Backbone as numpy.savetxt, mean C-alpha at the origin, in Angstrom:
# Nx Ny Nz CAx CAy CAz Cx Cy Cz
-5.28 -19.48 -10.64 -6.12 -18.29 -10.64 -5.25 -17.05 -10.64
-5.80 -15.94 -11.15 -5.09 -14.68 -11.16 -5.49 -13.84 -9.96
-4.56 -13.04 -9.49 -4.77 -12.17 -8.35 -4.24 -10.79 -8.73
-5.06 -9.75 -8.54 -4.66 -8.41 -8.94 -4.62 -7.50 -7.72
-3.51 -6.77 -7.59 -3.33 -5.81 -6.49 -3.04 -4.43 -7.04
-3.50 -3.43 -6.31 -3.19 -2.02 -6.60 -2.65 -1.39 -5.34
-1.65 -0.53 -5.48 -1.27 0.36 -4.39 -1.45 1.79 -4.87
-2.04 2.63 -4.01 -2.35 4.00 -4.41 -2.36 4.91 -3.18
-1.52 5.93 -3.21 -1.60 7.00 -2.22 -2.76 7.89 -2.64
-3.80 7.96 -1.80 -5.03 8.65 -2.16 -4.91 10.17 -2.14
-3.88 10.69 -1.46 -3.72 12.12 -1.19 -4.81 12.56 -0.21
-4.38 12.90 0.99 -5.35 13.29 2.02 -6.13 14.53 1.58
-7.30 14.68 2.09 -8.19 15.79 1.73 -7.67 17.07 2.37
-6.84 17.79 1.63 -6.07 18.90 2.19 -6.89 20.13 2.63
-7.84 20.69 1.89 -8.27 20.31 0.54 -7.44 21.00 -0.54
-7.49 20.42 -1.74 -6.82 21.00 -2.90 -7.84 21.73 -3.77
-7.33 22.51 -4.70 -8.21 23.32 -5.54 -8.61 22.60 -6.81
-9.74 23.04 -7.38 -10.18 22.59 -8.69 -10.33 21.09 -8.80
-9.81 20.53 -9.89 -9.93 19.09 -10.12 -9.08 18.26 -9.18
-8.18 18.91 -8.43 -7.35 18.18 -7.47 -8.08 17.98 -6.14
-9.23 18.59 -5.99 -9.99 18.46 -4.74 -10.55 17.05 -4.62
-10.61 16.56 -3.40 -11.11 15.21 -3.16 -12.52 15.00 -3.69
-13.37 15.98 -3.53 -14.77 15.83 -3.95 -14.87 15.52 -5.44
-13.88 15.94 -6.21 -13.83 15.63 -7.64 -13.09 14.32 -7.88
-11.96 14.17 -7.23 -11.08 13.02 -7.50 -11.68 11.68 -7.08
-12.52 11.68 -6.08 -13.04 10.41 -5.57 -13.75 9.60 -6.66
-14.44 10.29 -7.54 -15.14 9.58 -8.62 -14.16 9.02 -9.64
-13.07 9.73 -9.88 -12.05 9.23 -10.81 -11.34 8.01 -10.22
-11.09 8.03 -8.91 -10.47 6.87 -8.26 -11.39 5.66 -8.38
-12.67 5.87 -8.14 -13.63 4.76 -8.27 -13.65 4.23 -9.71
-13.53 5.12 -10.69 -13.52 4.70 -12.09 -12.30 3.83 -12.38
-11.14 4.24 -11.85 -9.91 3.46 -12.03 -10.08 2.07 -11.42
-10.60 2.01 -10.20 -10.75 0.73 -9.52 -11.78 -0.15 -10.23
-12.87 0.42 -10.65 -13.89 -0.37 -11.35 -13.37 -0.87 -12.69
-12.44 -0.16 -13.28 -11.84 -0.62 -14.54 -10.94 -1.83 -14.33
-10.05 -1.73 -13.36 -9.07 -2.81 -13.13 -9.63 -3.97 -12.31
-10.65 -3.70 -11.51 -11.28 -4.72 -10.69 -10.26 -5.52 -9.86
-9.46 -4.84 -9.05 -8.46 -5.56 -8.25 -9.09 -6.36 -7.13
-8.36 -7.35 -6.66 -8.78 -8.11 -5.49 -8.46 -7.33 -4.21
-7.32 -6.64 -4.22 -6.85 -5.91 -3.04 -6.30 -4.55 -3.47
-6.56 -3.54 -2.64 -6.02 -2.21 -2.88 -5.36 -1.73 -1.58
-4.06 -1.52 -1.62 -3.37 -0.91 -0.50 -3.40 0.59 -0.68
-4.02 1.31 0.25 -4.14 2.76 0.13 -3.34 3.44 1.23
-2.95 4.67 0.95 -2.26 5.48 1.94 -2.90 6.86 2.00
-2.85 7.47 3.16 -3.27 8.86 3.43 -4.78 9.06 3.53
-5.58 8.07 3.28 -7.02 8.28 3.32 -7.52 8.56 4.73
-8.30 9.62 4.88 -8.97 9.91 6.14 -10.34 9.24 6.15
-10.96 9.19 7.33 -12.19 8.41 7.50 -13.25 8.79 6.49
-13.46 10.07 6.27 -14.53 10.48 5.34 -14.18 10.13 3.89
-12.88 10.09 3.57 -12.48 9.68 2.23 -12.73 8.18 2.01
-12.40 7.40 3.03 -12.65 5.96 2.93 -14.14 5.67 2.84
-14.94 6.43 3.59 -16.39 6.26 3.52 -16.91 6.60 2.13
-16.37 7.65 1.53 -16.77 8.00 0.16 -16.47 6.85 -0.80
-15.31 6.24 -0.65 -14.95 5.13 -1.54 -15.84 3.92 -1.31
-16.21 3.68 -0.06 -17.13 2.57 0.21 -18.48 2.79 -0.48
-18.94 4.02 -0.48 -20.21 4.32 -1.14 -20.14 4.13 -2.65
-18.95 4.40 -3.21 -18.76 4.28 -4.65 -18.36 2.87 -5.07
-17.87 2.08 -4.13 -17.35 0.74 -4.43 -18.03 -0.29 -3.52
-19.29 -0.61 -3.77 -20.05 -1.48 -2.86 -19.52 -2.90 -2.75
-18.68 -3.34 -3.69 -18.14 -4.70 -3.64 -16.89 -4.82 -2.77
-16.47 -3.69 -2.19 -15.24 -3.69 -1.41 -15.51 -3.33 0.05
-14.73 -3.95 0.91 -14.69 -3.61 2.33 -13.26 -3.20 2.64
-13.02 -2.56 3.78 -11.66 -2.17 4.13 -11.38 -2.46 5.60
-10.09 -2.54 5.92 -9.65 -2.76 7.29 -8.54 -1.75 7.59
-8.34 -1.48 8.88 -7.23 -0.63 9.29 -7.66 0.57 10.10
-6.88 0.89 11.12 -7.13 2.08 11.92 -6.30 3.24 11.37
-6.36 4.40 12.03 -5.58 5.53 11.58 -4.27 5.63 12.37
-3.39 6.53 11.96 -2.05 6.54 12.54 -1.97 7.16 13.93
-3.03 7.78 14.39 -3.03 8.32 15.75 -3.86 7.50 16.71
-4.66 6.56 16.19 -5.53 5.76 17.05 -6.80 6.48 17.45
-7.05 7.63 16.85 -8.25 8.42 17.17 -9.37 8.22 16.16
-9.03 7.66 15.00 -10.01 7.49 13.93 -10.14 8.70 13.03
-9.44 9.78 13.34 -9.61 11.03 12.59 -8.45 11.34 11.66
-7.38 10.58 11.73 -6.18 10.90 10.97 -6.05 9.99 9.75
-4.87 10.01 9.12 -4.64 9.23 7.91 -4.55 7.73 8.21
-5.08 6.94 7.28 -5.07 5.48 7.38 -4.12 4.87 6.34
-3.74 3.64 6.59 -3.13 2.77 5.58 -4.13 1.65 5.30
-5.32 2.03 4.92 -6.41 1.06 4.79 -6.18 0.09 3.63
-6.56 -1.16 3.86 -6.53 -2.19 2.83 -7.97 -2.49 2.42
-8.28 -2.23 1.15 -9.59 -2.59 0.59 -9.48 -3.97 -0.04
-10.57 -4.74 0.06 -10.56 -6.06 -0.55 -11.94 -6.37 -1.13
-11.94 -7.15 -2.20 -13.19 -7.53 -2.89 -13.87 -8.64 -2.08
-15.03 -8.34 -1.55 -15.68 -9.26 -0.61 -16.23 -10.52 -1.28
-16.42 -10.50 -2.59 -16.92 -11.68 -3.27 -15.79 -12.65 -3.64
-14.56 -12.21 -3.50 -13.43 -13.07 -3.86 -12.58 -13.45 -2.66
-12.56 -12.59 -1.64 -11.69 -12.80 -0.49 -12.49 -12.74 0.80
-12.04 -13.50 1.76 -12.63 -13.48 3.10 -11.53 -13.08 4.09
-11.72 -11.97 4.79 -10.72 -11.51 5.76 -10.91 -12.28 7.06
-9.87 -12.99 7.48 -9.98 -13.80 8.71 -9.23 -13.20 9.88
-8.32 -12.26 9.61 -7.57 -11.63 10.70 -6.97 -10.34 10.19
-6.92 -9.33 11.04 -6.32 -8.05 10.66 -5.74 -7.37 11.89
-4.83 -6.46 11.66 -4.22 -5.74 12.77 -3.41 -4.56 12.27
-2.89 -3.79 13.21 -2.08 -2.62 12.92 -0.89 -2.60 13.87
0.20 -2.02 13.43 1.28 -1.69 14.35 1.92 -0.39 13.89
2.71 0.19 14.77 3.21 1.54 14.55 4.72 1.53 14.46
5.25 2.34 13.57 6.66 2.32 13.28 7.42 3.18 14.28
7.73 2.55 15.40 8.43 3.20 16.50 9.04 2.12 17.38
9.68 2.53 18.45 10.21 1.56 19.42 9.12 0.92 20.25
7.90 1.45 20.16 6.75 0.90 20.89 5.62 0.64 19.88
5.80 -0.36 19.03 4.88 -0.55 17.90 3.44 -0.88 18.28
3.19 -1.30 19.52 1.82 -1.62 19.91 1.04 -0.39 20.39
1.72 0.75 20.54 1.05 1.95 21.05 0.61 2.83 19.88
-0.70 3.00 19.68 -1.19 3.83 18.58 -0.64 5.26 18.66
-0.21 5.76 17.52 0.28 7.12 17.46 1.67 7.32 18.01
2.38 6.25 18.35 3.68 6.40 18.99 4.74 6.88 18.01
5.62 7.74 18.53 6.77 8.25 17.80 8.00 8.10 18.68
9.10 7.62 18.11 10.38 7.56 18.82 11.23 8.71 18.32
11.59 9.62 19.21 12.26 10.85 18.81 13.54 10.61 18.04
14.26 9.54 18.40 15.54 9.28 17.74 15.37 8.81 16.29
14.15 8.43 15.91 13.90 8.05 14.52 13.86 9.27 13.62
13.42 10.40 14.14 13.42 11.64 13.36 12.17 11.94 12.57
11.15 11.10 12.65 9.93 11.38 11.90 9.02 12.32 12.69
8.49 13.36 12.07 7.65 14.33 12.78 6.23 13.85 13.03
5.80 12.85 12.28 4.43 12.35 12.38 4.46 10.84 12.62
3.41 10.29 13.25 3.36 8.83 13.43 3.28 8.11 12.09
3.92 6.97 12.03 3.85 6.11 10.85 3.40 4.73 11.28
2.75 4.01 10.36 2.11 2.77 10.77 2.05 1.75 9.65
1.57 0.57 10.02 1.34 -0.53 9.09 -0.02 -1.15 9.42
-0.79 -1.45 8.37 -2.00 -2.26 8.51 -1.77 -3.57 7.77
-2.20 -4.67 8.38 -2.05 -5.97 7.73 -3.37 -6.75 7.82
-3.53 -7.68 6.90 -4.74 -8.50 6.89 -4.44 -9.85 6.25
-5.07 -10.90 6.77 -4.95 -12.25 6.22 -6.27 -12.62 5.56
-6.19 -13.10 4.33 -7.38 -13.44 3.56 -7.34 -14.90 3.13
-8.50 -15.51 3.07 -8.63 -16.81 2.44 -9.31 -16.66 1.10
-9.01 -17.58 0.20 -9.60 -17.61 -1.13 -10.33 -18.93 -1.30
-11.48 -18.87 -1.92 -12.28 -20.07 -2.13 -11.49 -21.13 -2.89
-11.43 -22.33 -2.33 -10.77 -23.45 -3.00 -9.27 -23.48 -2.87
-8.69 -22.55 -2.10 -7.24 -22.51 -1.94 -6.86 -22.88 -0.51
-5.81 -23.68 -0.36 -5.40 -24.10 0.97 -4.58 -23.03 1.68
-3.77 -22.29 0.92 -2.95 -21.24 1.52 -3.70 -19.93 1.57
-3.41 -19.17 2.61 -4.01 -17.83 2.73 -3.10 -16.81 2.05
-3.58 -15.59 2.01 -2.86 -14.45 1.45 -2.74 -13.41 2.55
-1.54 -12.93 2.82 -1.33 -11.89 3.82 -0.87 -10.63 3.12
-1.63 -9.55 3.27 -1.27 -8.27 2.69 -0.88 -7.31 3.79
0.26 -6.66 3.60 0.79 -5.68 4.56 0.91 -4.36 3.80
0.46 -3.28 4.41 0.40 -1.99 3.73 0.97 -0.90 4.62
1.80 -0.02 4.04 2.44 0.99 4.87 2.66 2.29 4.10
3.08 3.30 4.84 3.46 4.61 4.29 4.64 5.09 5.13
5.85 4.95 4.59 7.04 5.34 5.33 7.19 6.86 5.36
8.00 7.33 6.28 8.12 8.76 6.51 8.74 9.49 5.32
8.29 10.72 5.09 8.77 11.50 3.96 10.02 12.31 4.29
10.29 12.55 5.58 11.33 13.48 5.99 12.61 12.80 6.45
12.49 11.75 7.25 13.63 11.16 7.92 14.08 9.87 7.25
15.31 9.88 6.71 15.86 8.66 6.13 16.03 7.58 7.19
16.40 7.98 8.40 16.57 7.01 9.47 15.25 6.34 9.80
14.16 7.11 9.83 12.84 6.54 10.11 12.44 5.55 9.03
12.77 5.84 7.79 12.44 4.91 6.70 13.23 3.62 6.86
14.50 3.75 7.19 15.35 2.55 7.34 14.91 1.70 8.53
14.66 2.35 9.66 14.22 1.61 10.85 12.82 1.05 10.65
11.97 1.80 9.96 10.63 1.31 9.67 10.64 0.07 8.81
11.50 0.06 7.79 11.62 -1.11 6.92 12.11 -2.32 7.71
13.06 -2.12 8.62 13.56 -3.22 9.43 12.48 -3.76 10.37
11.67 -2.86 10.93 10.58 -3.30 11.80 9.55 -4.11 11.02
9.26 -3.67 9.81 8.33 -4.43 8.96 8.88 -5.83 8.69
10.18 -5.91 8.38 10.81 -7.22 8.17 10.64 -8.10 9.40
10.87 -7.53 10.59 10.73 -8.31 11.83 9.31 -8.83 12.00
8.33 -7.99 11.64 6.93 -8.38 11.83 6.46 -9.37 10.77
7.14 -9.44 9.65 6.79 -10.42 8.62 7.36 -11.80 8.93
8.42 -11.84 9.72 9.13 -13.09 9.98 8.26 -14.17 10.62
7.36 -13.86 11.57 6.58 -14.94 12.20 5.58 -15.64 11.28
5.27 -15.05 10.13 4.32 -15.72 9.23 4.96 -16.98 8.67
4.25 -18.09 8.76 4.80 -19.37 8.33 4.60 -19.56 6.82
5.67 -19.80 6.08 5.57 -19.91 4.63 4.67 -21.03 4.15
4.51 -22.05 4.97 3.64 -23.15 4.52 2.16 -22.79 4.61
1.85 -21.69 5.29 0.45 -21.31 5.49 -0.03 -20.15 4.63
0.88 -19.29 4.22 0.43 -18.06 3.56 1.45 -17.55 2.55
0.96 -16.74 1.61 1.81 -15.97 0.70 1.76 -14.51 1.15
2.92 -13.83 1.08 3.02 -12.46 1.57 3.04 -11.44 0.43
2.37 -10.31 0.67 2.42 -9.16 -0.22 2.59 -7.90 0.62
3.35 -6.95 0.11 3.58 -5.69 0.80 3.34 -4.55 -0.18
2.36 -3.71 0.13 2.07 -2.54 -0.70 2.45 -1.29 0.07
2.75 -0.21 -0.66 3.04 1.00 0.09 3.59 2.15 -0.71
3.54 3.30 -0.06 4.29 4.48 -0.46 5.50 4.50 0.46
6.66 4.19 -0.09 7.86 4.00 0.72 8.70 5.27 0.84
8.30 6.31 0.13 9.04 7.58 0.16 10.54 7.36 -0.03
10.87 6.35 -0.81 12.27 6.00 -1.07 12.35 5.39 -2.47
13.36 5.77 -3.19 13.55 5.28 -4.55 14.20 3.90 -4.55
14.12 3.17 -5.66 14.81 1.89 -5.77 16.31 2.06 -5.52
16.91 1.07 -4.86 18.33 1.11 -4.58 18.69 1.74 -3.26
17.72 2.39 -2.60 17.98 2.98 -1.30 17.92 1.90 -0.22
18.43 2.24 0.97 18.54 1.26 2.05 17.20 0.61 2.40
16.11 1.38 2.62 14.85 0.71 2.99 14.31 -0.20 1.90
14.46 0.20 0.64 13.94 -0.64 -0.45 14.77 -1.92 -0.58
16.08 -1.81 -0.43 16.92 -2.99 -0.49 16.68 -3.91 0.71
16.43 -3.30 1.86 16.16 -4.08 3.07 14.94 -4.97 2.89
13.90 -4.42 2.27 12.66 -5.17 2.10 12.80 -6.30 1.08
13.82 -6.23 0.25 14.04 -7.27 -0.76 14.95 -8.40 -0.26
15.57 -8.22 0.91 16.43 -9.27 1.44 15.58 -10.44 1.95
16.07 -11.68 1.81 15.31 -12.83 2.33 15.00 -12.67 3.81
13.78 -13.03 4.18 13.37 -12.98 5.59 13.88 -14.22 6.32
14.03 -14.14 7.64 14.49 -15.31 8.40 13.59 -16.53 8.26
12.30 -16.33 7.91 11.40 -17.46 7.75 11.52 -18.12 6.37
12.45 -17.63 5.55 12.69 -18.24 4.24 11.96 -17.58 3.11
11.05 -16.65 3.39 10.29 -15.96 2.35 11.12 -14.80 1.81
11.10 -14.63 0.49 11.72 -13.48 -0.15 10.63 -12.68 -0.86
10.67 -11.38 -0.69 9.73 -10.49 -1.36 10.42 -9.82 -2.54
9.81 -9.92 -3.70 10.33 -9.29 -4.91 9.60 -7.98 -5.17
10.34 -7.00 -5.64 9.75 -5.73 -6.06 9.13 -5.94 -7.44
7.83 -5.72 -7.55 7.14 -6.00 -8.81 7.62 -5.11 -9.95
8.17 -3.94 -9.64 8.58 -2.99 -10.69 10.05 -3.10 -11.06
10.79 -3.95 -10.39 12.25 -3.92 -10.47 12.78 -4.12 -11.89
12.07 -4.85 -12.73 12.57 -5.14 -14.06 12.14 -4.12 -15.11
11.40 -3.10 -14.70 11.04 -2.03 -15.61 12.15 -0.98 -15.63
12.24 -0.24 -16.71 13.14 0.90 -16.74 12.75 1.88 -15.64
13.74 2.59 -15.08 13.46 3.49 -13.98 12.39 4.51 -14.34
12.43 5.02 -15.56 11.43 6.02 -15.95 10.01 5.44 -15.95
9.91 4.11 -16.08 8.59 3.47 -16.06 8.15 3.11 -14.64
9.05 3.30 -13.67 8.71 3.05 -12.26 8.26 4.31 -11.53
8.46 5.47 -12.14 8.16 6.75 -11.49 6.67 6.87 -11.20
6.34 7.26 -9.96 4.93 7.27 -9.56 4.46 8.58 -8.91
5.36 9.34 -8.31 4.94 10.60 -7.67 5.10 11.74 -8.66
3.98 12.44 -8.93 4.02 13.50 -9.95 3.46 14.83 -9.46
2.97 14.88 -8.22 2.52 16.13 -7.61 1.48 16.86 -8.46
0.56 16.08 -9.03 -0.54 16.61 -9.85 -0.06 17.28 -11.14
1.15 16.97 -11.59 1.65 17.55 -12.84 1.50 16.61 -14.02
1.36 15.31 -13.74 1.32 14.32 -14.81 2.69 13.86 -15.25
3.76 14.48 -14.73 5.13 14.10 -15.08 5.81 13.62 -13.80
5.85 12.32 -13.61 6.38 11.76 -12.36 7.90 11.90 -12.30
8.41 12.06 -11.07 9.84 12.26 -10.89 10.41 11.48 -9.72
9.61 10.61 -9.08 10.12 9.78 -7.99 9.44 8.42 -8.03
10.24 7.36 -7.87 9.71 5.99 -7.91 9.54 5.48 -6.48
8.52 5.97 -5.80 8.37 5.71 -4.36 7.28 4.69 -4.02
6.45 4.33 -4.99 5.34 3.40 -4.75 5.62 2.07 -5.45
5.33 0.97 -4.77 5.48 -0.32 -5.43 4.73 -1.39 -4.65
4.75 -2.59 -5.21 4.17 -3.78 -4.58 5.26 -4.83 -4.48
5.52 -5.31 -3.28 6.42 -6.43 -3.07 5.58 -7.71 -2.99
6.07 -8.77 -3.62 5.28 -9.99 -3.66 6.14 -11.20 -3.32
5.50 -12.18 -2.78 6.13 -13.44 -2.41 6.76 -14.07 -3.65
8.04 -14.40 -3.56 8.76 -14.94 -4.73 8.21 -16.28 -5.20
7.39 -16.93 -4.38 6.79 -18.21 -4.79 5.57 -18.01 -5.68
5.16 -16.74 -5.85 4.05 -16.38 -6.73 4.63 -15.85 -8.03
3.95 -16.08 -9.13 4.43 -15.64 -10.44 3.81 -14.30 -10.82
4.67 -13.32 -11.10 4.20 -12.01 -11.58 3.85 -12.12 -13.06
2.61 -11.76 -13.40 2.15 -11.84 -14.78 2.26 -10.50 -15.51
1.97 -9.43 -14.79 1.99 -8.11 -15.44 2.05 -7.04 -14.36
2.71 -5.92 -14.67 2.76 -4.81 -13.73 2.96 -3.51 -14.51
2.38 -2.46 -14.00 2.59 -1.14 -14.62 2.25 -0.04 -13.64
2.79 1.13 -13.92 2.38 2.35 -13.24 1.38 3.04 -14.17
0.16 3.22 -13.71 -0.87 3.83 -14.54 -0.72 5.35 -14.49
-0.16 5.93 -15.54 0.07 7.37 -15.57 -0.95 8.13 -16.41
-2.13 7.52 -16.57 -3.18 8.16 -17.35 -4.17 8.90 -16.46
-4.92 9.80 -17.06 -5.99 10.47 -16.36 -7.25 9.62 -16.42
-8.11 9.80 -15.43 -9.39 9.11 -15.39 -10.48 10.18 -15.25
-11.48 10.06 -16.11 -12.53 11.08 -16.18 -11.93 12.47 -16.40
-10.81 12.50 -17.11 -10.18 13.76 -17.48 -9.35 14.43 -16.40
-9.09 13.74 -15.29 -8.31 14.34 -14.20 -7.32 13.33 -13.63
-6.38 13.83 -12.84 -5.45 12.96 -12.14 -6.13 12.43 -10.88
-6.05 11.14 -10.66 -6.74 10.56 -9.50 -6.09 10.97 -8.19
-4.79 11.29 -8.22 -4.06 11.64 -7.01 -2.76 12.33 -7.44
-1.96 12.74 -6.45 -0.62 13.25 -6.78 0.36 12.11 -6.97
-0.09 10.89 -6.76 0.66 9.68 -7.08 -0.09 8.93 -8.17
0.65 8.22 -9.01 0.04 7.27 -9.93 -0.16 5.94 -9.20
-1.16 5.19 -9.62 -1.39 3.86 -9.07 -0.44 2.85 -9.69
-0.01 1.88 -8.88 0.76 0.73 -9.37 -0.18 -0.46 -9.39
-0.28 -1.12 -10.55 -1.20 -2.25 -10.72 -0.38 -3.49 -11.09
-0.57 -4.56 -10.35 0.18 -5.80 -10.62 -0.77 -6.98 -10.61
-0.52 -7.92 -11.51 -1.33 -9.14 -11.60 -0.41 -10.35 -11.42
-0.88 -11.30 -10.61 -0.09 -12.47 -10.25 -0.84 -13.74 -10.57
-0.08 -14.81 -10.79 -0.66 -16.13 -10.98 -0.50 -16.89 -9.68
-1.63 -17.25 -9.07 -1.63 -17.97 -7.79 -1.21 -19.40 -8.01
C-alpha cells in the first residue's frame, strides 16, 4: 500500500495583510490538502483557531497535539491524520529542554527565546501488523545550540520505539539547512537500529528550498520529512505552486509518498 505524508509550516495568524492573511490562506491550504489527499500532515505554528478552521474545511481529518506553552493558546505542532485510513492508538508531547515533561519549559543555556516542542502519535493501519509512528517538531529559529540539542533529544526519544513493532517518520520545520549539525544528527542510525532517511536528500539543493517568506522564491531548505529506511520512498517534492491564486504559507509544503 502507498502512504502519503505532508509537512507544512502553516504560518501563525500574525495577522498578515491581503492574501497572506490566514482568513484567505486557510481555504488555499484546504485545497492543497484535498488535492494530495495525504494520510498524515505534520503542521507547525498553527494556533487553536487555525486548527479549528482546518477541521471545518477538512472533515475527514482529525488532529492531535497540545501547544508549546501548555495553555492551549499558543502555537502547536499538530499532526493531522485521515480518520478513514488510520486509527490513532497513542499520542503525546514533549518539550525541547532539560525538563522535557514540563509544558512550556525553556533551558536558558540552550539559548532559545521561546518554548519548542514535539508532538508524536502512533497509528494502526487496517490489515497491517506494524504500526506507524509520526513525530513532528519545529526547531528554534534563533539558537543553533537549541537546534542541535533539540535534535539530540528527539533522537533519544525515538530510541525506545521497537523496530519490530513500528515504522518511524519525522516531519518538521527544522530551521536548519541540509548538512548542518541537527540535520546530520537526525540522519545518524538510532541505538535501536532504525535509520531515518531525509526524503529530499537526493534532490538538487535548489529543489529542496522551502522557505520563501511569501515571495514565491524560496531561499532556505528547512522543511523535510525523515522516513524509516525500511520503507521505500516512491516520490517526493516541494510544492512551490500557488493554490487558488495565492501562496498557502510563507513555507512551501513538502509532499512524500512511500510504499508500505
